[in-house]
C-alpha positions as CSV (number, residue, x, y, z in Angstrom):
1,M,0.3,0.0,0.0
2,A,1.4,3.5,-1.0
3,L,2.1,5.7,1.8
4,I,3.6,8.6,-0.1
5,E,2.7,9.3,-3.5
6,L,4.5,12.2,-5.6
7,Q,2.9,13.1,-8.9
8,N,4.6,15.3,-11.3
9,I,6.1,17.5,-8.7
10,Y,7.8,20.6,-9.5
11,K,9.5,23.4,-7.4
12,R,10.4,26.3,-8.8
13,Y,11.9,29.8,-7.3
14,F,11.8,33.4,-8.6
15,I,8.8,32.3,-11.0
16,G,8.3,34.9,-13.8
17,T,11.7,36.5,-13.5
18,A,14.8,36.1,-15.6
19,N,16.4,34.2,-12.6
20,E,13.6,31.6,-12.5
21,L,14.9,28.3,-11.1
22,T,13.6,24.8,-11.0
23,V,14.8,22.9,-8.2
24,L,12.6,19.9,-8.6
25,D,11.6,18.9,-12.2
26,D,8.6,16.6,-12.6
27,V,9.4,14.3,-9.8
28,N,7.2,11.1,-9.6
29,L,7.9,8.7,-6.5
30,T,5.6,6.1,-4.6
31,I,7.1,4.9,-1.4
32,E,5.2,1.8,0.2
33,K,4.2,1.3,3.8
34,G,6.7,-0.4,5.7
35,S,9.5,0.0,3.3
36,F,13.0,1.6,3.4
37,T,14.0,4.0,0.7
38,A,17.2,5.8,0.2
39,I,17.2,8.9,-1.8
40,V,20.9,9.7,-2.9
41,G,22.4,12.6,-4.7
42,P,25.0,15.0,-4.7
43,S,25.0,18.5,-3.1
44,G,22.7,20.6,-5.3
45,S,20.9,17.7,-6.7
46,G,17.5,19.1,-4.9
47,K,17.7,16.3,-1.9
48,S,17.0,18.9,0.7
49,T,14.0,20.6,-1.5
50,L,12.6,17.0,-1.9
51,M,13.1,16.6,1.7
52,H,10.9,19.6,2.7
53,I,8.2,18.6,0.1
54,L,8.0,15.0,1.6
55,G,8.1,16.4,5.2
56,V,5.1,18.9,4.5
57,L,7.7,21.7,5.5
58,D,7.2,23.1,2.0
59,R,4.5,23.0,-0.8
60,P,5.3,22.1,-4.4
61,T,4.8,25.0,-7.0
62,E,3.2,22.2,-9.2
63,G,2.0,18.8,-8.6
64,R,0.0,16.3,-6.3
65,Y,1.4,14.8,-3.0
66,V,-0.7,12.2,-1.3
67,L,0.5,11.2,2.2
68,D,-1.2,8.3,3.7
69,G,-4.3,8.8,1.4
70,L,-4.4,12.5,2.3
71,P,-4.1,15.1,-0.7
72,I,-1.8,17.5,0.9
73,D,-2.8,20.2,-1.7
74,Q,-6.1,20.3,-0.2
75,V,-4.8,20.8,3.4
76,P,-4.9,24.2,4.8
77,D,-1.6,25.6,6.1
78,T,-3.1,26.0,9.7
79,E,-3.5,22.1,9.7
80,L,0.3,21.2,8.3
81,S,1.8,21.2,11.7
82,M,-0.5,18.7,13.2
83,I,0.0,16.3,10.1
84,R,3.9,16.7,10.7
85,N,3.1,16.0,14.3
86,Q,1.2,12.6,13.8
87,K,2.7,11.2,10.7
88,I,6.4,12.1,10.4
89,G,9.2,11.7,12.6
90,F,12.2,14.0,11.6
91,V,16.0,13.0,12.2
92,F,18.4,15.8,11.1
93,Q,22.1,16.0,10.5
94,S,22.5,18.9,13.1
95,F,20.0,17.1,15.6
96,N,18.0,20.2,16.3
97,L,17.9,19.7,20.0
98,I,16.7,22.4,22.0
99,P,19.9,23.5,23.9
100,R,18.4,24.3,27.3
101,S,16.1,21.3,27.6
102,T,17.3,17.9,29.1
103,A,17.2,14.7,26.7
104,L,13.9,13.6,28.4
105,S,12.2,17.1,27.9
106,N,13.4,17.1,24.3
107,V,11.7,13.7,23.4
108,E,8.6,14.8,25.3
109,L,8.3,18.1,23.1
110,P,6.2,16.5,20.2
111,M,3.9,14.8,22.6
112,L,3.3,18.2,24.3
113,Y,2.2,19.6,21.0
114,A,-0.1,16.8,20.7
115,R,-1.6,17.3,24.0
116,V,-0.5,14.0,25.7
117,G,-0.8,14.1,29.4
118,A,2.5,14.8,31.5
119,R,2.4,11.7,33.2
120,E,2.2,9.5,29.9
121,R,4.7,11.9,28.1
122,R,7.3,11.4,30.7
123,E,6.9,7.7,30.6
124,R,6.8,7.2,26.9
125,A,9.6,9.7,26.6
126,Y,11.7,7.5,29.0
127,A,10.9,4.2,27.3
128,L,11.8,5.9,24.2
129,L,15.2,6.7,25.4
130,E,15.8,3.3,26.7
131,T,15.1,1.9,23.2
132,V,18.1,4.0,21.9
133,G,20.2,3.2,24.8
134,M,20.0,6.7,26.4
135,A,18.1,6.2,29.5
136,D,20.9,6.9,31.8
137,W,21.5,10.1,30.2
138,A,17.6,11.3,30.2
139,G,18.6,14.3,32.7
140,H,21.4,15.6,30.7
141,M,21.5,18.6,28.4
142,P,22.4,18.2,24.7
143,N,25.9,20.1,25.5
144,E,26.8,17.2,27.9
145,L,26.2,14.8,25.1
146,S,28.3,13.5,22.3
147,G,27.2,13.7,18.7
148,G,26.2,10.2,18.4
149,Q,24.2,10.6,21.6
150,C,22.4,13.7,20.6
151,Q,21.4,11.8,17.3
152,R,20.0,8.9,19.4
153,V,18.0,11.5,21.4
154,A,16.9,12.9,18.2
155,I,15.7,9.6,16.9
156,A,13.7,9.0,20.0
157,R,12.2,12.4,19.6
158,A,11.2,11.4,16.1
159,M,9.4,8.5,17.5
160,A,7.5,10.3,20.4
161,N,4.1,10.2,18.5
162,D,4.5,6.7,16.9
163,P,4.7,8.2,13.5
164,P,4.3,5.7,10.5
165,I,7.1,7.5,8.9
166,V,10.6,8.5,9.7
167,L,12.3,11.0,7.3
168,A,16.1,11.1,8.1
169,D,18.1,13.8,6.4
170,E,22.0,13.0,6.3
171,P,21.6,11.5,9.9
172,T,25.0,10.3,10.1
173,G,26.7,13.3,8.2
174,A,28.1,14.7,11.6
175,L,29.1,11.5,13.2
176,D,32.2,9.4,12.9
177,S,32.1,5.7,11.2
178,H,31.4,3.9,14.5
179,T,28.6,6.1,15.9
180,G,27.2,6.5,12.3
181,R,27.0,2.7,12.2
182,M,25.1,2.5,15.5
183,V,22.7,5.1,14.4
184,M,22.0,3.2,11.3
185,D,21.3,0.0,13.3
186,I,18.7,1.9,15.2
187,F,16.9,2.6,11.9
188,H,17.1,-1.0,10.5
189,D,15.5,-1.7,13.9
190,L,12.7,0.7,13.5
191,H,12.1,-0.7,9.9
192,Q,12.6,-4.5,10.5
193,N,11.0,-4.7,14.1
194,R,8.5,-1.9,14.6
195,G,7.2,-1.7,10.9
196,K,8.0,1.9,10.3
197,T,8.5,3.4,6.9
198,I,12.1,4.8,6.6
199,V,13.0,7.4,4.2
200,L,16.9,8.1,4.2
201,I,18.1,11.1,2.4
202,T,21.8,11.1,1.8
203,H,24.9,11.7,-0.4
204,N,26.6,8.6,1.0
205,D,26.1,5.6,-1.7
206,A,27.6,3.3,0.9
207,L,24.5,4.1,3.5
208,A,22.0,4.1,0.6
209,E,22.9,0.8,-0.5
210,E,21.6,-0.6,2.8
211,A,18.0,0.3,1.9
212,E,15.7,-1.9,0.3
213,R,15.5,0.7,-2.6
214,V,17.8,3.3,-3.8
215,V,16.4,6.3,-5.7
216,T,18.9,8.7,-7.3
217,I,18.2,12.4,-7.8
218,Q,20.3,14.6,-10.1
219,D,19.5,18.3,-11.3
220,G,16.2,17.9,-9.7
221,R,15.2,14.7,-11.5
222,L,14.9,11.3,-10.3
223,S,17.0,9.1,-12.5
224,G,15.2,5.8,-11.7
225,A,15.4,3.1,-8.7
226,R,17.6,0.1,-8.0
227,P,17.4,-2.4,-5.1
228,G,19.7,-2.0,-2.2
229,R,22.1,-4.7,-1.4
230,D,22.2,-6.9,1.6
231,V,21.9,-5.2,4.9
232,P,25.0,-5.9,7.1
233,A,24.3,-8.6,9.6
234,E,24.9,-6.6,12.5
235,A,22.3,-4.1,11.6
236,T,19.3,-6.5,12.1
237,K,19.3,-5.3,15.8
238,I,20.6,-2.3,17.8
239,L,24.3,-3.2,18.7
240,E,25.4,-2.9,22.2
241,V,25.3,0.8,23.2
242,R,28.9,2.2,24.0
243,R,29.4,5.5,25.1
């Protein structure tokens, strides 16, 4: 069943001027529920713009986006934040944690927006931190955590409202190889054991090959899809968490 459908998507800037720029050019993409898709391309290929469209952070200039059966073009701007809150968990390269809030409070935040009660928020946030091996760091501020620890907190936050989709934009870009491996293993666990639909946006071909399907973007156009390679054996479960 299709969870994401992009049909003839264009994104243009400076429309009607001599500097008009087409960043996404007739993009068509279907992502099935429970799948793991990587979108790979170099800097300037349109990856970030596509991520903003997929994440309902921006609207296309033309085309149709259907998210879990809902035509996004028919949704008023005032309702888009709730759709993001309920449907999509975001993981970014820069973590985007709130500096003056603890790891636990950062994970609680999406549930606060969803009006989840305080006790349930705290219990669920702590359980999610346990899932990513960060329960012992629940009371620490982001500046007291390593990059890998921050990213694991960010993944826990992305799962706060149990969204069907996890959208990860260069999630290992700021991490060393060992820590990046740990983060990728968490994504594989979310996909294989928790049924999440994972969309990984990256410039790293090796990471992209771990997905079930690899879609390449170049100059704003998708140039086809291919199956990924076998997932590393150690990635079928979360590795022992090491500081």
